[in-house]
N, C-alpha and C positions, 0 to 999 in steps of 0.2 A: 144328536144324542150320542154322547161318548160313553161307552160302557167298557170297563176292563174286559178285554176279549176272552181271556182264559184265566181261570183260577184252577190250578192243577190239583186234582183230587188226591194225587199222591202225596200231598202235603210237602212238596218240595219247594214251595214258594220262599221259605226262609232259608233254603239251602244254597250254598255257593255254586251248586251245579246249574242253577237257572241262569240263562244268558240274559243279563239285565237289559242289554240293548234291544233284544227281541221283545222283552216285556214292555219296554218303553214304546216300541213301535206298535205293539198290539193295543196299548192303551190309547193311542191316537186314532184308532179305528173304531167304527161302530158296527157291531154284528148285524144290525138291522139294515145296513147298507152294503154288506159283504155278500157276494153271490155264494149261496151255500153249495152250489155245484162245483165251485172252484176251491173250496176249503179242503185241504189235504193234510193229514197227519202222517208223518213218516217216522216209523219206529225201527231203529237199528238194534236188533236183539241178538244176543249171543246164542250159540247152540244150547239147547236145553231150556230156554226160556220162551214161553209163548204168551199170547194174549188170550184171556179166557173168553169163551163164547158169551155173547151179550155185552161185550166190552170191546173197544172203548165206546163211551157215550158222550154226546153233547147235550147239555141242558140249557135251553134258552128260556129266560123268565123275566117277568116285569111286574112291578107293583105300582099302583097309583095311590099315593097317600091321601089325596083329596076325596076319593070315593071308596078306598079300601079294596078296589078290584085288583085281582091277581090273575096272571096267566102264565102258563109254562108249557113247554113241550120237551120231551126227552127223546133223543134220536140215537139209536144204536147205529154205529158206523159200519159201512160195508167194507170188507177186506179186499185188498188187491196186492200187487207186488209179489214178492217171493219170500219164502221163509228166511228170516234173518233181516230182511229189509222190507217189512210189510208197510203198506199204505192203507189208510182208512179215510173214507169219504162218506158224506151223508148219502144214504142209499137213494137211488133214483126214485123209488116208490115213495120216499119221504120228502122229496124236494118241494112239492106243492104245499104240503102241510107246513114245512119250515117257512116257506115264503109267505103263507097266510099269517103265520104267527109274527113274522117280521112286519108285515103290513099293519096288523093290529097294534103292535107296539109303536110303530111310526105314527099312527093315528092318535094314540094316547099322547105321544110326545107333542104332536101338533096342537092338541087340545089343552094340555097342561104340562108344559115342558119341565118346570121345576119340581112338579109333584110326581113325575114318572121316573122311576129308577129301574134299570134293567141289568141283567147279568148273563154271561155265557160261560158255562163251566165245562170242563172236560173231566171225565172219570175214566180211569184205566185199572183193570185188574189183571195181574200177571198170573201165570200158572206154569207148572213144571212139566217139561216133556222128558220122559224117561227118567234118568237119574238127576236131571236138572242141570243148571249151569254150574261150571266150575266156580269155586269160591272167589277167584280173582276176576270173574267176568264182569263186564260193564254194559250198560245200555245207554242210548241217547235218543232224543226225540226232537224232531224238527217239524215245521209247518210251512205250508204254502197257502197263501190267501187269494191268489189270482192265477188264472190260467197263464202259463208261461211267465209267472212272476218268480221272484227269488224264493229259494227254500231257506227259511229262517231257522237257525238252530235255537231250540227252546231249552232243552236240557242237554248240557254237554256230557260227554262220556262219564258215567257215574257207576261206581261199583254196586252190583246188585245187593251185596250185604249191607251197604249203607242205605240204599232205598228201603230195604226191609226194616232196618232199625228205625229210620225216620218215620215210617208209616205204622210201626208197631206190629208188623206181620212177622211171626216167628218162623213159619215155614210156608212155602208156596204150595197150594193145592195142585193135584194132578190136573192136566188139561183134559 
């Protein structure tokens, strides 16, 4: 089952900041075959920019068109790393639930391959720390899909003001 691994909720998919080679790599992978304990999001954030509590999230979902059955799970990612270079992973307490959902989708795919469609999306909400980032500040996002695997750049350094404009956010909320 090949599912586009990430559709960035920041609406940056149409933006030149997305690293196309990473997107192409992600599209060759199936999130139902990827170990959720190995998935890591790396956010390189400028001073004054944070990630809001309850964010980022991963949403794994599937639909069987032959039965109309749907399933989904939303997973708030656990924080690690240090301010400015934060890492996010599926929380250890959620790994079993994530794996059960992967197994259910694999079963559906085995029963009805062409009728089963799935998706894994990432959502991120930014927030302002103190006065917020300086106007010229940039952010970038990368991913690692395997323990000891390469860190794949997903969003190259992009000015914060551009991200806000693309996503329709006028001002970042306080953290």
